[in-house]
ZANUTOR-774774 format. One record per residue (C-alpha): z, y, x; residue in one letter. Coordinates in steps of 0.25 Angstrom, whole numbers, plus 5000, padded with zeros to 4 digits. Example, Ala and Ser with C-alpha at 12.3 -4.5 7.8 and 13.67 -1.06 7.14 Angstrom:
BEGIN
503149825049A 502949965055S 
//
This chain:
BEGIN
538952885478M 537652915485D 537553065483G 536953085469C 537353205461I 537553205446L 537253335439V 537553365424L 536653475420D 537153535407E 536053615400G 535953695387T 535053595380T 535353465388S 536253395398T 535753315410R 536353225421A 535553215434I 535853135446V 535353195459Y 535153135473A 535753205484H 534353265487D 534153325473G 533253215467R 533553185453V 533953035451L 534253025436H 534353125424T 534953105410A 534853215399Q 535353245385K 535053355376E 536253445371L 536253495356T 536053635354Q 536853695343R 536653835336Y 537653855325P 537353995323Q 536354095328P 536654125343G 537654015344W 537353895354V 538253775355E 538353645362H 539253525360D 540153515372A 540453365369N 538953335368E 538753405382I 539753315388W 539353185381G 537853205384R 538153255399T 539053125401L 537953035395D 536953095405C 537853085417A 538152945414R 536652915412A 536252965426V 537452905433I 537052765427E 535552795432Q 536052825446V 536852705447G 538252745444G 539252865447A 539552815461D 538152875465R 538553015460I 539153105471A 539453225463A 539153285449L 538653425446G 538653495433I 537753615429T 537753675415N 537353775405Q 538153895408R 539053985399E 539153875388T 540653865384V 541353735381V 542753745375A 543653615374W 545053565373D 545653525386R 546553415380Q 545453345372T 544253385381G 543453415368E 542653545365P 543253635354I 541953695350T 540453685354R 540053745367A 539553885366I 538153885374V 537753995384W 536654035374Q 537654065363D 537754215358R 538954205349R 539854295357T 538854415357A 539754495349P 540954475358F 540154505371C 539554625364A 541054675362A 541354655377L 540154735381R 540454845371E 541854845376G 541354875390G 541654745397H 540254705402E 540254785415E 541554725419A 541254585415V 539954585422Q 540554645435A 541554525435L 540654405430T 539254455433G 538954425418L 538554515407V 539354505394I 538554405385D 538754295376P 538054205386Y 539254185395F 540454095392S 541654195391G 541254245377S 540954105372K 542354065376M 542954185369R 542154145356W 542754005356I 544154065358L 543854155346D 543154055337N 543553915340V 545053895335P 545253775344A 545053865356A 546153955352R 547053835348D 546953755361L 547653855370G 547653795384D 546853675380R 545553755378L 544553735389A 543253825391F 542153785400G 540653795402T 539853665402V 540153625416E 541653645414S 541553555401W 540853445408L 541753445420V 542953435411W 542353315404K 541953245417L 543253265424T 544153245412G 544753385412G 544353475424L 544153615419H 543253685429V 542053785429S 541153805441D 541053955445A 539553965441S 539853925427N 541154005427A 540354135431S 539654125418R 540854135409T 541054285410Q 542554245414L 542354235429L 542254345439A 541154315449L 541954335461D 543254275456A 543654125457P 544154115443G 544154175429W 544354325427D 545654365419E 544954485414G 543754415409L 544554305402L 545354415395D 544054495391L 543454365385F 544754315380G 544654175387V 545954105392P 545954065406R 546553935403A 545353885395A 544453905407L 544053815418P 544353825433Q 543253895441V 542653805452V 541553795462D 540153755458T 540153645469H 541253555476G 542053445469E 542553505456I 543053375449G 542753235447R 542153165435C 543053065427D 542552925432P 542652875418A 541452965414L 540452945425L 540952825432G 541452895444A 542353025448A 541053095451I 541453235458P 540953355451I 540353445462C 539453545456G 539553635444L 538653755441A 538053825429G 536553785427D 535953915432Q 536753915444Q 536453765447A 534953795445A 535053915455T 535653815465I 534653705461G 533553805464Q 534153825478H 534453975475C 535453975486L 535154095494A 535354245489V 534254285480G 533754155477D 533354155462T 533154045451K 532754045436A 533153925427T 532353915414F 533153825405G 533653855391T 533753995397G 533354055410A 534254095421F 533954165434V 534954165446L 534854235459T 535754185470N 536654305475M 537454235485G 538954275487A 538654415481K 539254445468L 538054465458P 538054605452R 536954645442S 536654775436S 535554725428H 536254625419R 536054505427L 537254405429L 538054365441G 538554225442T 539154125451V 538054035457L 538953935464C 540353925470Q 540853835481Q 542253845487G 542453965479G 541254045485Q 540254095475R 538754115476T 538254205465Y 536954225457A 536354335449L 535854285435E 534854325424G 534954235411S 533854225401I 534354155388F 533054095383V 532054015392A 531853865389G 532553885375S 531353975372L 530353865373I 531253775365K 531253885354W 529753895354L 529653745352R 530853715343D 530953845335E 529653915335L 528753795336G 527753855344V 527753745355I 527953595353R 528453575367T 529053655379A 527853615387C 526853675377E 527453815380S 526753815394E 525453765388Q 525453885377L 525853985388A 524653945396R 523753945383A 523654095382V 523354195393P 524554285389D 525654315379N 524654385369G 525554505369G 526754425363V 528154455368L 529254355367F 530654395370V 531454255370P 532854315366A 533254195358L 534654205363A 534754345367G 534254405380L 534954375393G 534854445406A 534554555409P 534454605395H 535754535389W 535454555374K 536154445367P 535654485354D 534154495357A 533254405349T 531854355353G 530654425351V 529154385349V 528254515348A 526754545350G 526254435341I 524854455335T 523854365327Q 523354325341G 524754275345T 524754125347S 525954025349R 525454025364A 525654175365H 527054165359I 527454045368V 526854115381R 527654245377A 528854165376A 528754095389M 528354225396E 529654285391S 530354195402L 529654265413A 529954405407H 531454385406Q 531454335420C 530754465424H 531854545418D 532854465426L 531954485439Q 532054635437D 533554625435A 533854535447F 532954625456A 533754755450A 535054685454D 534554655468G 534154505466A 532654515466A 531954375465W 531054335476K 530654195469T 531154135457L 531553985457R 531453925443I 531953795436D 532353745423G 531553675412G 530553795409M 530253815424S 529453685423A 528453765415N 527353815425D 526953935416W 528353985416I 528453975431A 527154045433Q 527454155423D 528854185430L 528154195443A 527154295437D 528054385429I 529154385440L 528054405451A 528754305461L 528754165465P 529354065455V 529853935461E 530053805453R 530653675459P 530053545456A 531353505448D 531653625439T 532953565435E 533753635446T 535053655438T 535453515440A 534953515454L 535853635457G 537053565451A 536753445460A 536653535472M 538053585469L 538653455467A 538053395479S 538653515488V 539953495480G 540053345484V 539553365498G 538253305498L 537653435502H 538353535511A 537953655503S 536953705492L 535953745503E 536053605508D 535853555494A 534453625492V 533853485497C 534153445482M 532853515478G 531353505478G 530053575479E 529653705472R 528453765465Q 528153915466T 527453995456F 526854125461N 526554255453A 525154255448A 525054355436M 524354485437D 525354595438D 524754675426G 524954555417V 526354535422R 526754685419Q 526154675405A 526954555402R 528254615407L 527954745400A 527754675387L 529154605389W 529854725393T 529354805381E 529654695372G 531054685376L 531154835374R 530654835360R 531154705354H 532454665361V 
//
């Protein structure tokens, strides 16, 4: 063992394994795509066995590249959040497909809870608004609609993706870290375990749920038959919390935005319980020794998936890179408004039934105008979040960005212009996996604290606002009026 950290980065569209040196250098990477399944409108599913099999393949590949499992000091996992896996404890096999965070099938159940007057109490406990996005209603749907879930009794196991992977890696350890558990809507932010009142409200049996554990520290050990050694699992975190740590947002007020399939903004709130009166979310950022650090969060459901939709469904671009070329090809949006509500609207609007809008098209509208308007919508949605964060007492001073879309210089500059603040981008924009590596490194003792582990990072590029304020205000006015009229 010489201090390498293995990270399993379980995304929505792919799974990766990365080996980091103790100083944060990436030594080896392996990646495989995950199959996206859309059996009905609004439904999004994954095959949990495919997640496990492809993750295991990637892990074995990088362990071989690095020279064997004895070189790995610890393993960290970061994952797509809110996605629910249900399996049989006896066989270790899934009983149905995993329901992905984007899935909207539980909208009627959530609407009934809101109409029953439960949202205020639920948000006060969990920091979360009632929405199909979160895991609790997905578990309820499985109990109501998958006969095996009812028939299994105490053999039924629920978990988010990190919980599923730890179960498989260890041969039966059923845990969930506090950051992921805080996204189920079944955990009170200031309580160590599951809340009985929330379990009753959602109809989820405690016996099916994992034990809530720290995000860093030794959580369990891998079955040596799988990876070649009993590698300690020392870091677990939801992808957005991991990215916040990977962006070194360790002081109160530090803010990051990750632009992946969706876009997620988190501000570090320290030990203070995050409370929002502007429909933002409170979440656990990390936990060590039972002590929690919290974050305030705003979630945008469609970001990178919009570029994919423009390419694969609308056919107006051939490659993702072409989107930047087209955005630069025209001086403005030509009066086109694009509201990318392809999976409803997230924070601060929370309209699960909203659909996308393209308005303002004339004979002079080109595909470049449509693509530019689509890309502009990202900054517009972030501006809505900026206003909400400020109103909740968490104004942004700078914004640290990461994720695949952040590599686009046009988007980075447009964010700086519309938000009117500096936007910082690290040289390596894949900070989600880096955050998991930092957690695992602290968990195994290679670094004394997360603050000590910030050496596992690199240089940043800063984009400063340069847009004329009149142009900026006109953009925002078009967006605001468009939401009022069409959504």
